[in-house]
PyMOL Python script that loads the backbone (N, CA, C, O; Angstrom):
from pymol import cmd

cmd.read_pdbstr("""\
ATOM      1  N   MET A   1      10.950  11.834-141.533  1.00  0.00           N
ATOM      2  CA  MET A   1      11.138  12.543-140.275  1.00  0.00           C
ATOM      3  C   MET A   1      10.867  14.027-140.508  1.00  0.00           C
ATOM      4  O   MET A   1      11.432  14.639-141.415  1.00  0.00           O
ATOM      5  N   THR A   2      10.008  14.585-139.690  1.00  0.00           N
ATOM      6  CA  THR A   2       9.652  15.990-139.824  1.00  0.00           C
ATOM      7  C   THR A   2      10.344  16.782-138.726  1.00  0.00           C
ATOM      8  O   THR A   2      10.351  16.372-137.565  1.00  0.00           O
ATOM      9  N   PHE A   3      10.919  17.902-139.088  1.00  0.00           N
ATOM     10  CA  PHE A   3      11.566  18.766-138.117  1.00  0.00           C
ATOM     11  C   PHE A   3      10.565  19.771-137.587  1.00  0.00           C
ATOM     12  O   PHE A   3       9.599  20.122-138.265  1.00  0.00           O
ATOM     13  N   HIS A   4      10.803  20.228-136.377  1.00  0.00           N
ATOM     14  CA  HIS A   4       9.870  21.150-135.741  1.00  0.00           C
ATOM     15  C   HIS A   4       9.717  22.464-136.516  1.00  0.00           C
ATOM     16  O   HIS A   4       8.634  23.049-136.542  1.00  0.00           O
ATOM     17  N   ASP A   5      10.774  22.911-137.130  1.00  0.00           N
ATOM     18  CA  ASP A   5      10.683  24.184-137.855  1.00  0.00           C
ATOM     19  C   ASP A   5       9.887  24.061-139.157  1.00  0.00           C
ATOM     20  O   ASP A   5       9.514  25.073-139.749  1.00  0.00           O
ATOM     21  N   GLN A   6       9.626  22.833-139.606  1.00  0.00           N
ATOM     22  CA  GLN A   6       8.846  22.627-140.822  1.00  0.00           C
ATOM     23  C   GLN A   6       7.361  22.427-140.523  1.00  0.00           C
ATOM     24  O   GLN A   6       6.555  22.342-141.449  1.00  0.00           O
ATOM     25  N   LEU A   7       6.992  22.350-139.252  1.00  0.00           N
ATOM     26  CA  LEU A   7       5.599  22.151-138.868  1.00  0.00           C
ATOM     27  C   LEU A   7       4.889  23.482-138.709  1.00  0.00           C
ATOM     28  O   LEU A   7       5.486  24.488-138.325  1.00  0.00           O
ATOM     29  N   THR A   8       3.602  23.462-139.013  1.00  0.00           N
ATOM     30  CA  THR A   8       2.803  24.659-138.739  1.00  0.00           C
ATOM     31  C   THR A   8       2.472  24.667-137.253  1.00  0.00           C
ATOM     32  O   THR A   8       2.668  23.673-136.555  1.00  0.00           O
ATOM     33  N   THR A   9       1.977  25.778-136.790  1.00  0.00           N
ATOM     34  CA  THR A   9       1.628  25.917-135.380  1.00  0.00           C
ATOM     35  C   THR A   9       0.553  24.917-134.987  1.00  0.00           C
ATOM     36  O   THR A   9       0.630  24.306-133.921  1.00  0.00           O
ATOM     37  N   ASP A  10      -0.441  24.749-135.838  1.00  0.00           N
ATOM     38  CA  ASP A  10      -1.526  23.804-135.534  1.00  0.00           C
ATOM     39  C   ASP A  10      -1.023  22.365-135.495  1.00  0.00           C
ATOM     40  O   ASP A  10      -1.415  21.595-134.618  1.00  0.00           O
ATOM     41  N   GLU A  11      -0.157  21.997-136.439  1.00  0.00           N
ATOM     42  CA  GLU A  11       0.386  20.640-136.446  1.00  0.00           C
ATOM     43  C   GLU A  11       1.225  20.373-135.191  1.00  0.00           C
ATOM     44  O   GLU A  11       1.142  19.307-134.580  1.00  0.00           O
ATOM     45  N   TYR A  12       2.024  21.361-134.833  1.00  0.00           N
ATOM     46  CA  TYR A  12       2.863  21.221-133.643  1.00  0.00           C
ATOM     47  C   TYR A  12       1.999  21.088-132.392  1.00  0.00           C
ATOM     48  O   TYR A  12       2.273  20.254-131.528  1.00  0.00           O
ATOM     49  N   SER A  13       0.979  21.892-132.299  1.00  0.00           N
ATOM     50  CA  SER A  13       0.075  21.836-131.155  1.00  0.00           C
ATOM     51  C   SER A  13      -0.618  20.476-131.074  1.00  0.00           C
ATOM     52  O   SER A  13      -0.744  19.904-129.992  1.00  0.00           O
ATOM     53  N   THR A  14      -1.058  19.971-132.196  1.00  0.00           N
ATOM     54  CA  THR A  14      -1.712  18.659-132.240  1.00  0.00           C
ATOM     55  C   THR A  14      -0.760  17.559-131.803  1.00  0.00           C
ATOM     56  O   THR A  14      -1.148  16.667-131.048  1.00  0.00           O
ATOM     57  N   LEU A  15       0.476  17.611-132.267  1.00  0.00           N
ATOM     58  CA  LEU A  15       1.468  16.608-131.873  1.00  0.00           C
ATOM     59  C   LEU A  15       1.756  16.650-130.369  1.00  0.00           C
ATOM     60  O   LEU A  15       1.887  15.607-129.728  1.00  0.00           O
ATOM     61  N   MET A  16       1.853  17.855-129.818  1.00  0.00           N
ATOM     62  CA  MET A  16       2.111  17.990-128.385  1.00  0.00           C
ATOM     63  C   MET A  16       0.935  17.454-127.570  1.00  0.00           C
ATOM     64  O   MET A  16       1.148  16.813-126.540  1.00  0.00           O
ATOM     65  N   LYS A  17      -0.283  17.698-128.000  1.00  0.00           N
ATOM     66  CA  LYS A  17      -1.462  17.180-127.287  1.00  0.00           C
ATOM     67  C   LYS A  17      -1.507  15.659-127.351  1.00  0.00           C
ATOM     68  O   LYS A  17      -1.875  15.005-126.375  1.00  0.00           O
ATOM     69  N   ASP A  18      -1.134  15.095-128.497  1.00  0.00           N
ATOM     70  CA  ASP A  18      -1.089  13.637-128.621  1.00  0.00           C
ATOM     71  C   ASP A  18      -0.047  13.040-127.673  1.00  0.00           C
ATOM     72  O   ASP A  18      -0.274  11.994-127.066  1.00  0.00           O
ATOM     73  N   GLU A  19       1.092  13.714-127.553  1.00  0.00           N
ATOM     74  CA  GLU A  19       2.127  13.224-126.648  1.00  0.00           C
ATOM     75  C   GLU A  19       1.677  13.324-125.201  1.00  0.00           C
ATOM     76  O   GLU A  19       2.034  12.469-124.390  1.00  0.00           O
ATOM     77  N   LEU A  20       0.904  14.345-124.855  1.00  0.00           N
ATOM     78  CA  LEU A  20       0.375  14.457-123.498  1.00  0.00           C
ATOM     79  C   LEU A  20      -0.571  13.296-123.194  1.00  0.00           C
ATOM     80  O   LEU A  20      -0.573  12.766-122.083  1.00  0.00           O
ATOM     81  N   LYS A  21      -1.368  12.906-124.178  1.00  0.00           N
ATOM     82  CA  LYS A  21      -2.257  11.763-123.981  1.00  0.00           C
ATOM     83  C   LYS A  21      -1.442  10.498-123.762  1.00  0.00           C
ATOM     84  O   LYS A  21      -1.798   9.655-122.938  1.00  0.00           O
ATOM     85  N   ASP A  22      -0.349  10.370-124.503  1.00  0.00           N
ATOM     86  CA  ASP A  22       0.525   9.209-124.332  1.00  0.00           C
ATOM     87  C   ASP A  22       1.154   9.194-122.939  1.00  0.00           C
ATOM     88  O   ASP A  22       1.267   8.137-122.318  1.00  0.00           O
ATOM     89  N   VAL A  23       1.557  10.352-122.456  1.00  0.00           N
ATOM     90  CA  VAL A  23       2.160  10.438-121.121  1.00  0.00           C
ATOM     91  C   VAL A  23       1.140  10.008-120.074  1.00  0.00           C
ATOM     92  O   VAL A  23       1.477   9.278-119.142  1.00  0.00           O
ATOM     93  N   ALA A  24      -0.099  10.456-120.221  1.00  0.00           N
ATOM     94  CA  ALA A  24      -1.134  10.081-119.263  1.00  0.00           C
ATOM     95  C   ALA A  24      -1.350   8.567-119.260  1.00  0.00           C
ATOM     96  O   ALA A  24      -1.532   7.970-118.199  1.00  0.00           O
ATOM     97  N   SER A  25      -1.331   7.948-120.438  1.00  0.00           N
ATOM     98  CA  SER A  25      -1.526   6.493-120.483  1.00  0.00           C
ATOM     99  C   SER A  25      -0.328   5.764-119.884  1.00  0.00           C
ATOM    100  O   SER A  25      -0.502   4.726-119.246  1.00  0.00           O
ATOM    101  N   HIS A  26       0.882   6.285-120.074  1.00  0.00           N
ATOM    102  CA  HIS A  26       2.062   5.672-119.468  1.00  0.00           C
ATOM    103  C   HIS A  26       2.004   5.789-117.941  1.00  0.00           C
ATOM    104  O   HIS A  26       2.372   4.854-117.230  1.00  0.00           O
ATOM    105  N   ARG A  27       1.548   6.918-117.450  1.00  0.00           N
ATOM    106  CA  ARG A  27       1.433   7.107-116.002  1.00  0.00           C
ATOM    107  C   ARG A  27       0.384   6.160-115.427  1.00  0.00           C
ATOM    108  O   ARG A  27       0.574   5.603-114.345  1.00  0.00           O
ATOM    109  N   LEU A  28      -0.716   5.978-116.145  1.00  0.00           N
ATOM    110  CA  LEU A  28      -1.753   5.068-115.695  1.00  0.00           C
ATOM    111  C   LEU A  28      -1.230   3.629-115.660  1.00  0.00           C
ATOM    112  O   LEU A  28      -1.504   2.895-114.711  1.00  0.00           O
ATOM    113  N   ASN A  29      -0.484   3.228-116.682  1.00  0.00           N
ATOM    114  CA  ASN A  29       0.115   1.892-116.698  1.00  0.00           C
ATOM    115  C   ASN A  29       1.106   1.712-115.546  1.00  0.00           C
ATOM    116  O   ASN A  29       1.162   0.644-114.936  1.00  0.00           O
ATOM    117  N   ALA A  30       1.880   2.746-115.252  1.00  0.00           N
ATOM    118  CA  ALA A  30       2.829   2.679-114.140  1.00  0.00           C
ATOM    119  C   ALA A  30       2.092   2.521-112.811  1.00  0.00           C
ATOM    120  O   ALA A  30       2.526   1.760-111.946  1.00  0.00           O
ATOM    121  N   LEU A  31       0.987   3.233-112.650  1.00  0.00           N
ATOM    122  CA  LEU A  31       0.194   3.122-111.430  1.00  0.00           C
ATOM    123  C   LEU A  31      -0.385   1.718-111.283  1.00  0.00           C
ATOM    124  O   LEU A  31      -0.399   1.164-110.184  1.00  0.00           O
ATOM    125  N   ILE A  32      -0.857   1.148-112.375  1.00  0.00           N
ATOM    126  CA  ILE A  32      -1.389  -0.215-112.347  1.00  0.00           C
ATOM    127  C   ILE A  32      -0.294  -1.197-111.952  1.00  0.00           C
ATOM    128  O   ILE A  32      -0.539  -2.116-111.169  1.00  0.00           O
ATOM    129  N   ASN A  33       0.915  -1.013-112.486  1.00  0.00           N
ATOM    130  CA  ASN A  33       2.040  -1.887-112.136  1.00  0.00           C
ATOM    131  C   ASN A  33       2.414  -1.763-110.662  1.00  0.00           C
ATOM    132  O   ASN A  33       2.713  -2.764-110.011  1.00  0.00           O
ATOM    133  N   VAL A  34       2.399  -0.546-110.138  1.00  0.00           N
ATOM    134  CA  VAL A  34       2.728  -0.339-108.723  1.00  0.00           C
ATOM    135  C   VAL A  34       1.709  -1.051-107.844  1.00  0.00           C
ATOM    136  O   VAL A  34       2.075  -1.723-106.880  1.00  0.00           O
ATOM    137  N   GLU A  35       0.425  -0.902-108.178  1.00  0.00           N
ATOM    138  CA  GLU A  35      -0.612  -1.555-107.382  1.00  0.00           C
ATOM    139  C   GLU A  35      -0.493  -3.083-107.458  1.00  0.00           C
ATOM    140  O   GLU A  35      -0.705  -3.769-106.458  1.00  0.00           O
ATOM    141  N   ALA A  36      -0.160  -3.609-108.624  1.00  0.00           N
ATOM    142  CA  ALA A  36       0.010  -5.057-108.765  1.00  0.00           C
ATOM    143  C   ALA A  36       1.197  -5.536-107.940  1.00  0.00           C
ATOM    144  O   ALA A  36       1.122  -6.584-107.300  1.00  0.00           O
ATOM    145  N   ASN A  37       2.288  -4.782-107.948  1.00  0.00           N
ATOM    146  CA  ASN A  37       3.462  -5.168-107.153  1.00  0.00           C
ATOM    147  C   ASN A  37       3.170  -5.106-105.663  1.00  0.00           C
ATOM    148  O   ASN A  37       3.626  -5.965-104.909  1.00  0.00           O
ATOM    149  N   LYS A  38       2.412  -4.096-105.226  1.00  0.00           N
ATOM    150  CA  LYS A  38       2.034  -4.008-103.818  1.00  0.00           C
ATOM    151  C   LYS A  38       1.196  -5.210-103.405  1.00  0.00           C
ATOM    152  O   LYS A  38       1.390  -5.766-102.323  1.00  0.00           O
ATOM    153  N   ALA A  39       0.261  -5.613-104.268  1.00  0.00           N
ATOM    154  CA  ALA A  39      -0.576  -6.769-103.966  1.00  0.00           C
ATOM    155  C   ALA A  39       0.266  -8.039-103.902  1.00  0.00           C
ATOM    156  O   ALA A  39       0.040  -8.895-103.047  1.00  0.00           O
ATOM    157  N   ARG A  40       1.240  -8.162-104.810  1.00  0.00           N
ATOM    158  CA  ARG A  40       2.114  -9.338-104.819  1.00  0.00           C
ATOM    159  C   ARG A  40       2.941  -9.405-103.539  1.00  0.00           C
ATOM    160  O   ARG A  40       3.073 -10.473-102.941  1.00  0.00           O
ATOM    161  N   VAL A  41       3.495  -8.279-103.119  1.00  0.00           N
ATOM    162  CA  VAL A  41       4.294  -8.240-101.894  1.00  0.00           C
ATOM    163  C   VAL A  41       3.406  -8.529-100.691  1.00  0.00           C
ATOM    164  O   VAL A  41       3.825  -9.231 -99.772  1.00  0.00           O
ATOM    165  N   ALA A  42       2.202  -8.005-100.684  1.00  0.00           N
ATOM    166  CA  ALA A  42       1.287  -8.248 -99.569  1.00  0.00           C
ATOM    167  C   ALA A  42       0.947  -9.733 -99.469  1.00  0.00           C
ATOM    168  O   ALA A  42       0.900 -10.282 -98.368  1.00  0.00           O
ATOM    169  N   ARG A  43       0.710 -10.389-100.606  1.00  0.00           N
ATOM    170  CA  ARG A  43       0.423 -11.828-100.580  1.00  0.00           C
ATOM    171  C   ARG A  43       1.615 -12.604-100.027  1.00  0.00           C
ATOM    172  O   ARG A  43       1.435 -13.538 -99.246  1.00  0.00           O
ATOM    173  N   TRP A  44       2.824 -12.229-100.423  1.00  0.00           N
ATOM    174  CA  TRP A  44       4.024 -12.894 -99.940  1.00  0.00           C
ATOM    175  C   TRP A  44       4.176 -12.675 -98.435  1.00  0.00           C
ATOM    176  O   TRP A  44       4.501 -13.608 -97.701  1.00  0.00           O
ATOM    177  N   TYR A  45       3.944 -11.450 -97.979  1.00  0.00           N
ATOM    178  CA  TYR A  45       4.103 -11.119 -96.570  1.00  0.00           C
ATOM    179  C   TYR A  45       3.096 -11.886 -95.725  1.00  0.00           C
ATOM    180  O   TYR A  45       3.457 -12.444 -94.689  1.00  0.00           O
ATOM    181  N   VAL A  46       1.852 -11.920 -96.151  1.00  0.00           N
ATOM    182  CA  VAL A  46       0.812 -12.616 -95.405  1.00  0.00           C
ATOM    183  C   VAL A  46       1.123 -14.109 -95.337  1.00  0.00           C
ATOM    184  O   VAL A  46       0.829 -14.768 -94.340  1.00  0.00           O
ATOM    185  N   LYS A  47       1.713 -14.631 -96.397  1.00  0.00           N
ATOM    186  CA  LYS A  47       2.053 -16.048 -96.430  1.00  0.00           C
ATOM    187  C   LYS A  47       3.179 -16.361 -95.445  1.00  0.00           C
ATOM    188  O   LYS A  47       3.190 -17.444 -94.860  1.00  0.00           O
ATOM    189  N   LYS A  48       4.122 -15.446 -95.249  1.00  0.00           N
ATOM    190  CA  LYS A  48       5.282 -15.698 -94.407  1.00  0.00           C
ATOM    191  C   LYS A  48       5.032 -15.391 -92.925  1.00  0.00           C
ATOM    192  O   LYS A  48       5.706 -15.958 -92.066  1.00  0.00           O
ATOM    193  N   VAL A  49       4.101 -14.526 -92.616  1.00  0.00           N
ATOM    194  CA  VAL A  49       3.858 -14.123 -91.236  1.00  0.00           C
ATOM    195  C   VAL A  49       2.867 -15.092 -90.603  1.00  0.00           C
ATOM    196  O   VAL A  49       1.803 -15.358 -91.162  1.00  0.00           O
ATOM    197  N   LYS A  50       3.221 -15.612 -89.446  1.00  0.00           N
ATOM    198  CA  LYS A  50       2.343 -16.523 -88.723  1.00  0.00           C
ATOM    199  C   LYS A  50       1.657 -15.744 -87.607  1.00  0.00           C
ATOM    200  O   LYS A  50       2.306 -15.054 -86.820  1.00  0.00           O
ATOM    201  N   VAL A  51       0.351 -15.866 -87.555  1.00  0.00           N
ATOM    202  CA  VAL A  51      -0.419 -15.156 -86.546  1.00  0.00           C
ATOM    203  C   VAL A  51      -0.304 -15.915 -85.236  1.00  0.00           C
ATOM    204  O   VAL A  51      -0.505 -17.128 -85.180  1.00  0.00           O
ATOM    205  N   LYS A  52       0.020 -15.183 -84.193  1.00  0.00           N
ATOM    206  CA  LYS A  52       0.123 -15.776 -82.868  1.00  0.00           C
ATOM    207  C   LYS A  52      -0.696 -14.932 -81.916  1.00  0.00           C
ATOM    208  O   LYS A  52      -0.647 -13.702 -81.958  1.00  0.00           O
ATOM    209  N   ALA A  53      -1.432 -15.583 -81.076  1.00  0.00           N
ATOM    210  CA  ALA A  53      -2.241 -14.880 -80.084  1.00  0.00           C
ATOM    211  C   ALA A  53      -1.682 -15.192 -78.698  1.00  0.00           C
ATOM    212  O   ALA A  53      -1.453 -16.354 -78.361  1.00  0.00           O
ATOM    213  N   PHE A  54      -1.470 -14.163 -77.910  1.00  0.00           N
ATOM    214  CA  PHE A  54      -0.974 -14.319 -76.564  1.00  0.00           C
ATOM    215  C   PHE A  54      -2.009 -13.749 -75.601  1.00  0.00           C
ATOM    216  O   PHE A  54      -2.603 -12.699 -75.842  1.00  0.00           O
ATOM    217  N   ALA A  55      -2.201 -14.460 -74.526  1.00  0.00           N
ATOM    218  CA  ALA A  55      -3.091 -13.970 -73.475  1.00  0.00           C
ATOM    219  C   ALA A  55      -2.224 -13.506 -72.308  1.00  0.00           C
ATOM    220  O   ALA A  55      -1.058 -13.883 -72.194  1.00  0.00           O
ATOM    221  N   GLN A  56      -2.811 -12.688 -71.452  1.00  0.00           N
ATOM    222  CA  GLN A  56      -2.062 -12.198 -70.307  1.00  0.00           C
ATOM    223  C   GLN A  56      -1.722 -13.377 -69.407  1.00  0.00           C
ATOM    224  O   GLN A  56      -2.584 -14.197 -69.091  1.00  0.00           O
ATOM    225  N   GLY A  57      -0.487 -13.455 -69.007  1.00  0.00           N
ATOM    226  CA  GLY A  57      -0.038 -14.550 -68.162  1.00  0.00           C
ATOM    227  C   GLY A  57       0.687 -15.636 -68.937  1.00  0.00           C
ATOM    228  O   GLY A  57       1.358 -16.467 -68.326  1.00  0.00           O
ATOM    229  N   ASP A  58       0.578 -15.663 -70.264  1.00  0.00           N
ATOM    230  CA  ASP A  58       1.305 -16.641 -71.065  1.00  0.00           C
ATOM    231  C   ASP A  58       2.801 -16.344 -70.997  1.00  0.00           C
ATOM    232  O   ASP A  58       3.221 -15.188 -70.959  1.00  0.00           O
ATOM    233  N   LEU A  59       3.577 -17.397 -70.983  1.00  0.00           N
ATOM    234  CA  LEU A  59       5.026 -17.235 -70.994  1.00  0.00           C
ATOM    235  C   LEU A  59       5.506 -17.288 -72.435  1.00  0.00           C
ATOM    236  O   LEU A  59       5.046 -18.115 -73.222  1.00  0.00           O
ATOM    237  N   ASP A  60       6.416 -16.419 -72.767  1.00  0.00           N
ATOM    238  CA  ASP A  60       7.003 -16.463 -74.100  1.00  0.00           C
ATOM    239  C   ASP A  60       8.497 -16.176 -73.984  1.00  0.00           C
ATOM    240  O   ASP A  60       8.961 -15.586 -73.008  1.00  0.00           O
ATOM    241  N   TRP A  61       9.223 -16.598 -74.982  1.00  0.00           N
ATOM    242  CA  TRP A  61      10.654 -16.399 -75.011  1.00  0.00           C
ATOM    243  C   TRP A  61      10.962 -15.083 -75.694  1.00  0.00           C
ATOM    244  O   TRP A  61      10.335 -14.723 -76.690  1.00  0.00           O
ATOM    245  N   GLU A  62      11.921 -14.379 -75.156  1.00  0.00           N
ATOM    246  CA  GLU A  62      12.350 -13.119 -75.756  1.00  0.00           C
ATOM    247  C   GLU A  62      13.764 -13.334 -76.283  1.00  0.00           C
ATOM    248  O   GLU A  62      14.652 -13.774 -75.554  1.00  0.00           O
ATOM    249  N   LEU A  63      13.955 -13.019 -77.545  1.00  0.00           N
ATOM    250  CA  LEU A  63      15.245 -13.195 -78.181  1.00  0.00           C
ATOM    251  C   LEU A  63      15.881 -11.827 -78.356  1.00  0.00           C
ATOM    252  O   LEU A  63      15.293 -10.932 -78.963  1.00  0.00           O
ATOM    253  N   ILE A  64      17.063 -11.675 -77.831  1.00  0.00           N
ATOM    254  CA  ILE A  64      17.790 -10.421 -77.980  1.00  0.00           C
ATOM    255  C   ILE A  64      18.992 -10.706 -78.856  1.00  0.00           C
ATOM    256  O   ILE A  64      19.848 -11.520 -78.508  1.00  0.00           O
ATOM    257  N   LEU A  65      19.053 -10.031 -79.996  1.00  0.00           N
ATOM    258  CA  LEU A  65      20.157 -10.234 -80.941  1.00  0.00           C
ATOM    259  C   LEU A  65      21.224  -9.176 -80.697  1.00  0.00           C
ATOM    260  O   LEU A  65      20.925  -8.014 -80.423  1.00  0.00           O
ATOM    261  N   SER A  66      22.472  -9.610 -80.804  1.00  0.00           N
ATOM    262  CA  SER A  66      23.548  -8.642 -80.693  1.00  0.00           C
ATOM    263  C   SER A  66      23.618  -7.814 -81.978  1.00  0.00           C
ATOM    264  O   SER A  66      23.123  -8.245 -83.019  1.00  0.00           O
ATOM    265  N   ILE A  67      24.210  -6.669 -81.912  1.00  0.00           N
ATOM    266  CA  ILE A  67      24.303  -5.783 -83.066  1.00  0.00           C
ATOM    267  C   ILE A  67      25.169  -6.451 -84.127  1.00  0.00           C
ATOM    268  O   ILE A  67      26.244  -6.972 -83.828  1.00  0.00           O
ATOM    269  N   GLY A  68      24.693  -6.431 -85.360  1.00  0.00           N
ATOM    270  CA  GLY A  68      25.444  -6.995 -86.468  1.00  0.00           C
ATOM    271  C   GLY A  68      25.127  -8.440 -86.767  1.00  0.00           C
ATOM    272  O   GLY A  68      25.635  -8.991 -87.744  1.00  0.00           O
ATOM    273  N   SER A  69      24.300  -9.068 -85.952  1.00  0.00           N
ATOM    274  CA  SER A  69      23.943 -10.464 -86.257  1.00  0.00           C
ATOM    275  C   SER A  69      22.747 -10.496 -87.188  1.00  0.00           C
ATOM    276  O   SER A  69      21.965  -9.548 -87.256  1.00  0.00           O
ATOM    277  N   LYS A  70      22.620 -11.598 -87.901  1.00  0.00           N
ATOM    278  CA  LYS A  70      21.535 -11.741 -88.848  1.00  0.00           C
ATOM    279  C   LYS A  70      20.419 -12.557 -88.215  1.00  0.00           C
ATOM    280  O   LYS A  70      20.668 -13.539 -87.515  1.00  0.00           O
ATOM    281  N   ASP A  71      19.173 -12.131 -88.473  1.00  0.00           N
ATOM    282  CA  ASP A  71      18.003 -12.871 -88.002  1.00  0.00           C
ATOM    283  C   ASP A  71      17.611 -13.853 -89.091  1.00  0.00           C
ATOM    284  O   ASP A  71      17.315 -13.439 -90.212  1.00  0.00           O
ATOM    285  N   SER A  72      17.603 -15.156 -88.786  1.00  0.00           N
ATOM    286  CA  SER A  72      17.252 -16.129 -89.821  1.00  0.00           C
ATOM    287  C   SER A  72      16.109 -17.002 -89.431  1.00  0.00           C
ATOM    288  O   SER A  72      15.703 -17.869 -90.205  1.00  0.00           O
TER     289      SER A  72
END
""", "prot")
cmd.dss("prot")
cmd.show_as("cartoon", "prot")
cmd.util.cbc("prot")
cmd.orient("prot")
């Protein structure tokens, strides 16, 4: 284990630049994970939502829920 006070300026600078590269790769991996999760949620949402088309004049039922009730 090397302590910071035992490093030369050039060694310290090199180590800091390497850590910045690591941070950039971690951020890129996090972005990839976020995009994958968004795609997964979108697939789930599209699977659960049923497309319905209504024309003018069609009768439909309107459901009014009281406050505090759960929609199931």
